[in-house]
LORO-750176 format. One line per field, with one value per residue: residue in one letter; x, y, z of N, C-alpha, C, O, CB in turn; residue number from 1. Coordinates in steps of 0.2 Angstrom, whole numbers, plus 2048, in hexadecimal, padded with zeros to 3 digits. Glycine has a CB too. Example, Ala and Ser with C-alpha at 12.3 -4.5 7.8 and 13.67 -1.06 7.14 Angstrom:
residuo <- [a,s];
n_xx <- [842,840];
n_yy <- [7E4,7F5];
n_zz <- [827,823];
ca_xx <- [83E,844];
ca_yy <- [7EA,7FB];
ca_zz <- [827,824];
c_xx <- [842,840];
c_yy <- [7F0,800];
c_zz <- [827,827];
o_xx <- [847,843];
o_yy <- [7EF,806];
o_zz <- [82A,828];
cb_xx <- [839,846];
cb_yy <- [7EA,7FD];
cb_zz <- [82D,81D];
num <- [1,2];
// end
This chain:
residuo <- [m,w,q,k,l,k,r,w,a,k,r,l,k,a,d,v,w,a,v,a,l,a,i,q,d,f,r,t,p,w,p,a,k,a,m,g,a,l,t,v,a,y,a,l,s,p,i,d,l,i,p,d,f,i,p,v,l,g,y,v,d,d,l,l,l,l,p,l,g,v,w,l,t,i,k,l,l,p,d,d,i,m,e,e,y,c,q,k,i,a,l,e,g,a,p,r,f,k,h,s,k,w,a,a,a,v,i,i,l,m,w,t,l,a,l,w,w,a,g,s,w,a,w,r,w,y,q,n,r];
n_xx <- [1CA,1CF,1D8,1D1,1CA,1D4,1D8,1CD,1CC,1D7,1D6,1CB,1CF,1D9,1CF,1CA,1D4,1D5,1C9,1CA,1D5,1CC,1C1,1C8,1C9,1C5,1BC,1B4,1A3,198,18F,196,1A2,19C,198,1A4,1AC,1A7,1A8,1B5,1B9,1B5,1BA,1C8,1C6,1C9,1C0,1B2,1A2,19A,1A0,1AE,1AE,1A1,198,198,18F,199,1A2,19C,199,1A4,1A5,19A,196,1A2,1A7,199,199,1A5,19F,195,19A,1A2,19A,195,19E,1A6,1AB,1B8,1BF,1BF,1C6,1D2,1D9,1D8,1E3,1ED,1EE,1F2,1FF,207,205,1FC,1F9,200,1F9,1F5,1E8,1DA,1D7,1CD,1C5,1C0,1B9,1AE,1A8,1A5,19B,192,18C,187,17E,176,171,16C,160,159,155,14E,145,13F,13A,130,126,124,11D,113,10B];
n_yy <- [3AE,3B7,3AF,3A5,3AB,3AF,3A3,39E,3A8,3A5,398,39B,3A2,398,38F,397,398,389,386,391,388,37B,37F,37F,371,364,35B,362,366,370,379,37C,381,38D,393,393,39A,3A8,3AA,3AB,3B4,3BF,3BF,3C2,3CE,3DD,3E8,3EA,3E4,3E9,3F9,3FB,407,40A,40B,3FD,3F5,3F4,3EC,3E0,3DA,3D3,3CB,3C2,3C0,3BA,3AF,3A7,3A5,39D,392,38E,389,37F,376,372,36D,35D,352,34C,354,35F,35C,359,363,36C,366,368,376,377,36F,376,384,393,39A,3AB,3B8,3C6,3D3,3CF,3D5,3D1,3CA,3D7,3DD,3D3,3D6,3E3,3E0,3DA,3E3,3EC,3E5,3E2,3EE,3F2,3E8,3EC,3F9,3F7,3F1,3FA,402,3FC,3FA,407,409,402,408];
n_zz <- [C7C,C72,C6C,C67,C5D,C54,C51,C4A,C3F,C38,C34,C2B,C21,C1B,C18,C0D,C04,C01,BFC,BF0,BEA,BE8,BDF,BD3,BD0,BC6,BCA,BD3,BD5,BCA,BD2,BDD,BD9,BD4,BE0,BE7,BDF,BDF,BEC,BED,BE5,BEC,BF7,BF3,BED,BEC,BF0,BF9,BFD,C04,C0A,C15,C1C,C21,C2E,C3A,C31,C26,C2A,C2C,C20,C1E,C2A,C28,C1B,C13,C1D,C1B,C0F,C0B,C14,C0C,C02,C07,C0A,BFE,BF7,BF3,C02,C00,BF7,BFD,C09,C05,BFE,C09,C10,C08,C09,C17,C17,C0D,C0F,C0D,BFD,BF7,BF2,BEA,BEA,BDE,BCF,BC7,BD0,BD5,BCA,BCA,BD5,BD4,BC9,BCE,BD7,BCE,BC6,BD1,BD5,BC8,BC9,BD4,BCF,BC5,BC9,BD1,BCA,BC2,BCD,BD1,BC4,BC4,BCE];
ca_xx <- [1C5,1D1,1DC,1CD,1C6,1D9,1D8,1C7,1CD,1DC,1D2,1C6,1D5,1DB,1CA,1C8,1D9,1D4,1C3,1CD,1D7,1C6,1BE,1CA,1C9,1C0,1B7,1AF,19C,197,18C,19C,1A6,199,198,1AA,1AF,1A3,1AA,1BD,1B9,1B2,1C0,1CE,1C4,1CC,1BA,1AD,19B,198,1A6,1B0,1AD,19B,198,193,18F,19E,1A6,195,198,1AA,1A5,194,196,1A7,1A5,194,19B,1A9,19C,190,19E,1A5,194,192,1A5,1A7,1AF,1BE,1C2,1C2,1CD,1D9,1DB,1DB,1E9,1F2,1F0,1F6,206,20A,203,1F7,1FC,202,1F5,1F4,1E0,1D8,1D2,1C7,1C0,1BC,1B5,1A9,1A4,1A1,197,18D,189,184,179,171,16D,167,15B,157,152,149,13F,13A,138,12A,123,122,11A,10C,105];
ca_yy <- [3AE,3BA,3AA,3A0,3AE,3B0,39D,39F,3AC,3A1,393,39D,3A4,392,38D,39B,395,383,388,392,381,377,381,37E,36B,363,356,366,367,375,37C,37C,384,393,398,395,3A0,3AE,3AB,3AB,3BB,3C4,3BF,3C4,3D5,3E4,3EA,3E7,3E4,3F0,3FC,3FB,40E,40B,40A,3F7,3F1,3F3,3E4,3DA,3D4,3CE,3C7,3BE,3BC,3B6,3A7,3A4,3A3,398,38D,38B,387,379,372,370,369,356,352,34B,359,366,35A,359,36B,36F,362,36A,37B,376,36E,37B,38B,397,39D,3B0,3BA,3CD,3D4,3CE,3DA,3CC,3CB,3DD,3DD,3CF,3D9,3E9,3DE,3D9,3E8,3EF,3E0,3E3,3F5,3F1,3E5,3F1,3FE,3F3,3EE,400,405,3F8,3FA,40E,409,3FF,40C];
ca_zz <- [C76,C6C,C68,C63,C56,C4F,C4D,C44,C38,C34,C30,C26,C1C,C19,C13,C06,BFE,BFF,BF7,BE9,BE5,BE6,BDB,BCC,BCF,BC1,BCE,BD6,BD2,BC9,BD8,BE3,BD5,BD3,BE6,BE8,BDB,BE2,BF3,BED,BE3,BF2,BFC,BF0,BEB,BF0,BF0,BFD,BFB,C0A,C0C,C1D,C20,C23,C35,C3B,C29,C21,C2C,C2B,C1A,C20,C2F,C26,C14,C12,C20,C18,C06,C0C,C16,C09,BFC,C07,C0A,BF8,BF4,BF7,C07,C01,BF4,C02,C0D,C00,BFC,C10,C12,C04,C0D,C1D,C15,C08,C12,C09,BF9,BF8,BED,BE9,BE8,BD9,BCB,BC3,BD6,BD6,BC6,BCB,BDB,BD0,BC4,BD3,BDA,BC8,BC5,BD7,BD3,BC3,BCA,BD9,BCC,BC0,BCF,BD5,BC3,BC0,BD1,BCE,BBD,BC6,BD3];
c_xx <- [1C9,1D6,1D8,1CA,1CD,1D9,1D2,1C9,1D3,1DA,1CE,1CB,1D8,1D7,1C9,1CE,1D8,1CD,1C6,1D1,1D1,1C3,1C1,1CC,1C3,1BB,1B3,1A8,19A,193,192,1A0,1A3,199,19F,1AD,1AC,1A7,1B2,1BD,1B8,1B8,1C6,1CB,1C6,1C6,1B4,1A7,197,19E,1A8,1AE,1A7,19A,194,193,193,1A2,1A0,196,19F,1AA,1A0,196,19B,1A6,19F,195,19F,1A5,198,194,1A2,19F,193,198,1A5,1AC,1B7,1C2,1C5,1C7,1D4,1DC,1DC,1E2,1EF,1F3,1F4,1FC,209,209,1FD,1FC,1FD,1FF,1F5,1EB,1E0,1D5,1CC,1C2,1BC,1B9,1AE,1A5,1A0,19C,190,189,185,17C,173,16D,16A,160,157,153,14D,142,13B,137,130,125,120,11D,112,109,101];
c_yy <- [3B2,3B5,3A6,3A5,3AF,3A8,39C,3A1,3A9,39B,396,39F,39D,38E,390,398,38E,382,38B,38D,37D,378,381,374,368,35F,35B,366,36E,37B,381,381,38B,397,397,399,3A7,3B0,3AE,3B2,3C0,3C4,3C2,3CD,3DB,3E9,3E7,3E8,3EA,3F2,3FC,401,40E,408,402,3F2,3F0,3EE,3DF,3D7,3D0,3C9,3C1,3BB,3B8,3AF,3A4,3A2,39D,391,389,387,37F,375,370,36B,362,356,351,34F,35D,363,35C,35F,36E,36C,367,371,37C,375,373,383,38F,39B,3A7,3B4,3C2,3CE,3D2,3D3,3D7,3CB,3D2,3DF,3D7,3D2,3DF,3E6,3DC,3DD,3EC,3EC,3E0,3EA,3F5,3ED,3EA,3F7,3FC,3F2,3F3,403,403,3FA,402,40E,407,401,410];
c_zz <- [C6F,C68,C62,C5C,C52,C4C,C47,C3F,C35,C30,C2A,C1F,C18,C16,C0D,C01,BFC,BFB,BF0,BE6,BE4,BDF,BD2,BCB,BCA,BC4,BD2,BD2,BD0,BCE,BDC,BE0,BD5,BDA,BE8,BE5,BDE,BE8,BF4,BEA,BE8,BF6,BFA,BED,BEF,BF2,BF3,BFC,BFF,C0C,C13,C20,C23,C2A,C36,C35,C26,C24,C2C,C26,C1B,C25,C2C,C1F,C12,C16,C1D,C12,C08,C0F,C11,C03,C00,C08,C03,BF5,BF7,BFC,C06,BFC,BF9,C07,C0A,C01,C03,C13,C0E,C07,C12,C1C,C12,C0B,C0B,C04,BF9,BF1,BEE,BE9,BE1,BD4,BC7,BCA,BD5,BD2,BC7,BD0,BD7,BCB,BC9,BD5,BD4,BC7,BCB,BD6,BCD,BC5,BD0,BD5,BC7,BC4,BD0,BCF,BC2,BC7,BD2,BC9,BC0,BCC,BD1];
o_xx <- [1C7,1D8,1DA,1C8,1CC,1DA,1D3,1C9,1D3,1DB,1CD,1C9,1DB,1D8,1C7,1CC,1D9,1CC,1C4,1D1,1D0,1C3,1BE,1CF,1BE,1B6,1AE,1A8,19C,194,192,1A2,1A7,19B,1A1,1B1,1B0,1A9,1B4,1C2,1BC,1BA,1C9,1CF,1C6,1C8,1B0,1A6,193,1A1,1A4,1AD,1A7,19C,18E,196,193,1A6,1A2,196,1A0,1AD,1A1,198,19A,1A5,1A0,192,19D,1A7,198,192,1A3,1A0,18F,197,1A4,1B0,1BB,1C8,1CA,1CC,1D9,1E2,1E0,1E5,1F4,1F9,1F8,200,20F,20D,1FC,200,1F8,201,1F5,1E8,1E5,1CF,1C7,1BC,1B6,1B4,1A9,19F,19A,198,18A,183,17F,177,16D,167,164,15B,151,14E,148,13C,135,133,12C,11F,11A,118,10D,104,0FD];
o_yy <- [3B2,3B6,3A4,3A2,3B0,3A7,399,39E,3AA,39A,392,39E,39E,38B,38D,396,38C,37D,388,38D,37C,374,382,372,36A,35E,358,367,372,381,386,386,390,39D,39C,39D,3AC,3B5,3B1,3B6,3C5,3CA,3C5,3D0,3DC,3ED,3E2,3ED,3ED,3EF,3FE,402,413,402,402,3ED,3EA,3EC,3D9,3D0,3CA,3C4,3BC,3B5,3B3,3AA,39E,39D,398,38B,383,383,37A,36F,36C,366,362,35A,354,34D,35F,366,35E,360,372,36F,36A,373,380,379,374,388,38C,39F,3A9,3B4,3C4,3C9,3D3,3D4,3DA,3CC,3D1,3E2,3D8,3D1,3E0,3EA,3DE,3DC,3EE,3EF,3E0,3EA,3F7,3EE,3EB,3FA,400,3F3,3F3,406,407,3FB,403,411,40A,3FD,413];
o_zz <- [C6A,C62,C5D,C57,C4C,C46,C41,C39,C2F,C2A,C26,C19,C13,C11,C08,BFC,BF6,BF8,BEB,BE0,BDE,BDA,BCD,BC6,BCA,BC2,BD5,BCC,BD5,BCE,BDE,BE3,BD5,BDA,BEC,BE8,BDE,BE9,BF8,BEB,BE8,BF9,BFE,BEA,BF5,BF5,BF0,BF9,BFD,C10,C17,C26,C27,C2B,C34,C34,C22,C20,C2B,C26,C19,C26,C2F,C1E,C10,C12,C1D,C11,C05,C0E,C11,C00,BFD,C07,C02,BF1,BFD,BFC,C09,BFC,BF9,C08,C0C,C04,C04,C17,C11,C08,C13,C1E,C14,C0A,C06,C06,BFC,BEB,BF4,BE7,BDD,BD6,BC6,BCA,BD4,BD3,BC3,BD1,BD8,BC9,BC8,BD5,BD5,BC7,BCA,BD7,BCD,BC2,BCE,BD7,BC6,BC2,BD0,BD0,BC0,BC6,BD4,BC9,BBE,BCF,BD5];
cb_xx <- [1BE,1D5,1DF,1C6,1C2,1E0,1D8,1C1,1CE,1E0,1CE,1C0,1DA,1DD,1C5,1CA,1DF,1D4,1BD,1D1,1DD,1C2,1BC,1D3,1C8,1C3,1BA,1B3,196,194,187,1A1,1A7,191,193,1AD,1AD,19B,1A9,1C2,1B3,1AB,1C2,1D0,1BD,1D2,1B9,1AD,198,193,1A6,1B8,1AE,197,196,18C,18D,1A2,1A9,18E,198,1AF,1A3,18C,195,1AD,1A3,18F,19F,1AE,198,18A,1A4,1AB,18D,191,1AC,1AA,1AD,1C0,1BE,1BA,1CC,1D7,1D5,1D6,1E9,1F0,1EB,1F4,206,206,20D,1F0,1F9,20A,1EE,1F7,1DD,1D6,1D6,1CB,1C5,1C0,1B9,1AB,1A9,1A7,19B,18E,18F,189,17D,174,172,16A,15D,15D,158,14E,141,13E,13D,12B,126,128,11E,10D,108];
cb_yy <- [3B2,3C0,3A6,39E,3B7,3B3,396,3A3,3B4,39E,38F,3A5,3A8,38E,38E,3A5,395,37F,38E,397,37C,379,388,383,368,35F,350,36D,364,374,376,374,381,392,395,390,39F,3AC,3A4,3A4,3BC,3C2,3B9,3BE,3D5,3EA,3EB,3E9,3DD,3ED,402,3FA,414,408,410,3F9,3F5,3F9,3E5,3DC,3D8,3D2,3CA,3C5,3C1,3BA,3A7,3A8,3A9,39B,38F,390,38F,378,375,376,36C,351,34D,344,35D,36A,352,358,371,36D,35A,36A,37D,370,369,37B,390,39C,39A,3B0,3B6,3D0,3DC,3CA,3DD,3C2,3CC,3E2,3DC,3C8,3DC,3EE,3D8,3D7,3EC,3EC,3D9,3E2,3FB,3EE,3DD,3F4,402,3EB,3EC,406,404,3EF,3F7,413,404,3F8,411];
cb_zz <- [C79,C6D,C6C,C68,C58,C54,C53,C47,C3A,C38,C36,C29,C1F,C1F,C16,C06,C01,C06,BFB,BEA,BE9,BEB,BDD,BCB,BD4,BBB,BD3,BD7,BD6,BC3,BDC,BE5,BCD,BD0,BEC,BE7,BD3,BE3,BF7,BE9,BDE,BF5,BFF,BE9,BEB,BEC,BEB,C04,BFC,C12,C0A,C1F,C1B,C1F,C3A,C3C,C24,C20,C34,C2A,C11,C21,C35,C25,C0F,C15,C28,C17,BFF,C11,C1C,C07,BF9,C0C,C0E,BF3,BF7,BF2,C0A,C01,BEF,C07,C0F,BF7,BF7,C14,C11,BFB,C0E,C21,C11,C00,C12,C0D,BF2,BFB,BEC,BE2,BE9,BD9,BC5,BC1,BDE,BD7,BC0,BCC,BE2,BCB,BC0,BD8,BDC,BC1,BC5,BDF,BD3,BBD,BCD,BDD,BC9,BBD,BD5,BDA,BBD,BBE,BD6,BCB,BB7,BC8,BD7];
num <- [1,2,3,4,5,6,7,8,9,10,11,12,13,14,15,16,17,18,19,20,21,22,23,24,25,26,27,28,29,30,31,32,33,34,35,36,37,38,39,40,41,42,43,44,45,46,47,48,49,50,51,52,53,54,55,56,57,58,59,60,61,62,63,64,65,66,67,68,69,70,71,72,73,74,75,76,77,78,79,80,81,82,83,84,85,86,87,88,89,90,91,92,93,94,95,96,97,98,99,100,101,102,103,104,105,106,107,108,109,110,111,112,113,114,115,116,117,118,119,120,121,122,123,124,125,126,127,128,129];
// end
């Protein structure tokens, strides 16, 4: 079972890198580029949506959100493009990158927008009571 989990994690990492390359391809449709950009930004961000120190929930985002984002992006990508970049990653290996400051900025922006939306919704709800 442990070996199966390790293979799944290695495959997920390769898929993230393949998606990172595929979203730069001009043949990729814009919905796949948007979903892929969010997924790759989240994967490379040093900031988690839910911090890991929060018991149980801290790892749920890593175990659910990242695979879900990769899966959705792969579903939106044309099969030939994803296959091309998966083969490229298999032959050349995954590139070495440090955490991205841009990805962290995207995550911070997402949190800010979510908090603004929740606050404005709560304010409207309070005013209408």
